[in-house]
Structures are given as C-alpha cells and as structure tokens.
N, C-alpha and C positions, 0 to 999 in steps of 0.2 A: 089340736087338743092334746094335752099333757096326758090325760088318763088313756086316751087310744094309743098313745106312742108306748106307753108304759106297757099295756096289754099286748101290742104288737110284738115286744120282746119275750113275752110269756112271765113278766115280772108281776108282782103283787104291788099294789099301792102301799107306800109307806106311812100312809096317815090314816087316822080313825074312819070307819065308815060312818056314814049319816046314821046318827041315833046310838052310836057304840063309842063314847069318848074315852073309856077304859082300854080301847084296843092299843092305843100308842103309850100308856103310862108308863111301861118298863123303859122305852126309850127315852122318854121326857126324863124319868128318874135318872138313868144313866148320864145323859146330856149334863143335867144340872149338876151332878157331882162331879163330872169331868170338868165343867167349867169352875166350879168352886175349889177343888183341889189342885188344879194345874194351869188352866188357860188364863184365868184372870191375876194370877200371880206372877206371871213370868213376862218378859220382853223377849220376843223372838224376832232377830234381825232379818230373817228371810221365811218365806212360807216352808221351804224344806227344813229349816231349823224347827219350826213349830210341828211340821209333820212328824219329824224324828221323836222329838220330846214327847208327843202325844202317844206315839206308837210304843215307845219304852214305857210310858206309864201303862197303858192299856196291858200289854204284853208282859212286862215285868213286875208290875205291880198289882193292878187292878184285878187282873185274870188269876193271880197266883197267891197273893199275899193279903190283900185287904181284906178285912174282916166284914163278911156279909150278913144282913139281918136274917134272912129266910133259913138258911141251915144252921140255926142255933147259935148265930155269932160267931162262926168259924170262918177261917180263910177257905178258899177253895181246895187248898193243898191238904189242910186239917180235915175238912169235910170227905176228901176222897180217901185219906189214910183211915179214917173212921169207917167209911162205907164200905171198904175192902177189907176191914178186920172185924169178923163176928165177934170176938171177945169185947172189942170196944163199943160195938153197936149196942150189946146189951148194958153197958155201964155207962153209956152216954145218957 
C-alpha cells in the first residue's frame, strides 16, 4: 500500500486528508501557475531540458522576482527588503 510505504520513510502524504480539501490548495495553485507560465508554452526535446528550464523558472524567477498576491503584490525580494527595513515597514 502506498500510504504504508510513505509512512515507513517517515514522510507525510502530499495529498489532502479526508474531509480537508484545502490542505493541498497551495500546491495545486503553484502547479497551475507553473503549467500556465512555462510548461505548456515550450517544447522540450528531452526530460533533462524540461527539468533544467523548470528549475531555472522556479529558482530564478518564481522564488525571486514573480509578484505574489499574499505579501501585498510584491516580489519575494521586494518583500524581504521591506521586511528587513523598519522605515519601509511603516510606510508600506
């Protein structure tokens, strides 16, 4: 059984618990954005080319530059600059 195998490694299941459909909402949202912004727009000749392009998108753009809804429509870098600067926190 898959769930037993996952538990034997000490991992947590990556899908929602019964009766809690929101548990997985953040990952569904991320993968939806990933597919819309890079996967469906490109042709990758190999799995390695796809893996590299997706890695570059996540590490080079999504985690650093892409504007996020939650922290006031700031990029992650803009959010960290604001968070680490008390003067900017008061004016934001």
